[in-house]
N, C-alpha and C positions, 0 to 999 in steps of 0.2 A: 483434557482440549472439550469444546464443545464449536467446532464447524459451523457455522450460520453464509448458508449456500441460500440460489437460487437457479433454477431451470430456466431456459430461456425458445422457447421452439414454439415455432407453429405452427408447427403439431401438432394438435389431438395423441395420437394413439406415441409420439415421443417423448409425452410430459407427460405421460399414466406409465407410459415405464418410466424413464428417469423415476421420478417420485417413488415407482413402487421398488426399483433400489435403494436410493434414500434410504427412505423405511425401516434399508437392513442391518441399515452401517452407523454403530450406539453412540458414533459420535460426528455425528451431516446436523444439523439443527436446518431443518428447511423454510424460511425467512420471506420464503416467494416465487409464484409460479411465475412470469409471462410472453404470456404470445408474439412479442415482435420488441428486436431490442427500440423500441421512445418508450413503450413501456418500459421497460427496464429503468432505462440512463431518469424514465421519472419517478422509478422507487431507489435509483442512487443514494438519489437529490434525501432522502428521509431513511434512508438504516445503514448504519457499517456494516461492512458484507465481509467478511471472509475467502468467499469462492462466484465463482461464476460457472456453468452448466450452458455452452454459450454455441448455439448455432449458429450458421455462416451466412447462409439464402435461405434471409426472412423482405414478408412487405415491405417496402418507400427506404430504412438502413439495416445491411447488411452485417451480422454482428462483430466483421472485423474496424465496416466504416466505424462502429460502435468505440469500439474495442480504441483505436489510434486516437481519439481526442480529448482519452480523458489517463486523465493527470494522477497515479499512485494509485493502479485498478488494481483491483481485490485479485487474490488468485487464479488464471483462468484456464478452465477442460472449454474444449474446444468439440461438440459431439456436430461430427454432419454426416454426409453422402456423402463427398464428393473429398478427395484425397490430395487434387490439386491445387488447397488455399494452405499446402500444412508450413510452406517456409515462409507464407505472408503471418502466416502466429506464427511460430518460432523466430521474428523476424522480433515481432508487438509481445516473448515475453510471458509466452502461451507455459503451463506447466505440464501437460500433453496433449494428445490431438486421437479426438477418437473414431473411428470409422460407422454408421450407423455398414446395419443394425449392430447396436451395441454388448455385448455377454457381460453378464457378470460381475464374473471370473475378470479379466478387463478396466474391466467400470470400479473392481472395488485395485486392486494396483495402483490405477493412479489417483482414487483418492486417500492409499496411504502413501500416498508419495508424498501428495501437497501438509497431510499432517504432521507428517516430518518433517519438510519443510516449513509448517510455523513452531515447528516445533521448538524448531531452533534459532529461529528470529525470533523470538519468548522468551528466548533460556539470556538470567542473568548474565548483561558482560562486564561484572564488575574484573573483570582479567584483562582485560583487552583497555588496550590504549598507547597514546602517539609519540614517538618524540619529536618533536620546533624547533628550529632554529628562533631564538631568544634574546639577546645580549649577548652574541658573539659566544652559546650556550647549546647544546643542542638539551633540553629540556620534556623531560618523560609529561603525557599529559596521560592520566585515564580516562576515557569517554566518560563516566558516571557524576563524573568530576565537572563534565560540565554544561553549564548553566549555557550557555545558550557565546553565537561568534557573529560580529558580527563588521561587517565588509571597507575598503576603504581603502578605494581605488585600488593598486598595486599590494596592499596589505590587509591584511583579516587583525581581528580585538577576538583573542579566549576568554572568556570571562567563568571564573570560580570559584565558587562559595568565598577563597580568600585570596584570590591575586585575581589580575588582565595581564593577558598577556598578549605582545604587538609578536604576530608572523612575518615577514614575507612572502606574500601569500596570494592567490586566488579564492572565492568562496565555494571556483566551480571546482576547485583542483580540493580544496574540505572537503564540500560532497560527497566528492569521491571519496572519499578516503571514512566517510563515517559510518555504520550502515541505520537505512532506510526508515526501519522494524524502531527508532529511539530520534533521531534525527528530523531534523523536522526545515524544508525552509521554507519563510512566514512575508517575506519579505525580499526584494528580488539586495535585499541585501543585509539580511535577518538570514539566521539558522539558530534553530529554535532547539532540544535536548528537549521532548514534548514530557519526562516523565517530568520537569522540572515547572511547570506551569500547574500555577496556585490559584487563579479566575482569568475570567473573559471581559476582562471591562470596552464593554461597545468595540470597537477595531482595534485593540489593545489587546494583553497576553502580559497578565502579572507574572515576577516570578525576582520572587524576592521584591524587594525595592525596585528593581526593572519593572518599564512595561517597551514591549516588545508594540511594533507595528503593521499588522496584519492587511494586507495590495492584498490589492479590492479583485486582480485574475487569479488570484491563491483565495481570494475566500472559504468559500464553496471548499475546501480540497482541507484546509482548516481547517476548518469546524465539525467535518463528519473526524478528521482521525483525533482531533481535539477531546470534542466532545460524547466521544464516540461511548461515552455510557453516562449520560444524563438520569433519571428517575423526570 
């Protein structure tokens, strides 16, 4: 498993040190080096990344300020000389927080942790399932069989290759029960299984004979996820 990573730091010495560390680890691929959060933001719009090495105090925009604006960000390892931002970092779900100067041993421990997390997230989910109440019965639905979900006020429709199940629930509740590495909200009323998308047609995703709209505010994140393996 290769992990595409980017280093963002306004200090040349820090960038060079982290780059030398990345080059020593066989599963890390360096996809870019940025001098500030603005450069990183531009890069995130063009590439699908797995891991950010992110400094905090940088000109114009701090690393944490940028991170708070991102939908579905990659894994993040904070690299900072200031420990007072640690709590805020973990509130933003960073994977690890490294204090400068960073030893290779501590760096290696952090990236191995990211590797383990990503490996678990990408493992097949053929045995994962949910029980949902439908027609006064509790129905077992395997996650791998869910094509997409449509929100209908206080109900959701779960579409599988063979049936449509109407369930009394909300989009927020079902979204919290689904693995984020497989299912993605593409519109306020739709969640799709990204592995089932066969075509992108303008602002629509094609899943079998169904066409799922892409919300305007979610367009960038949806395209980045769906089209990450593009020639």
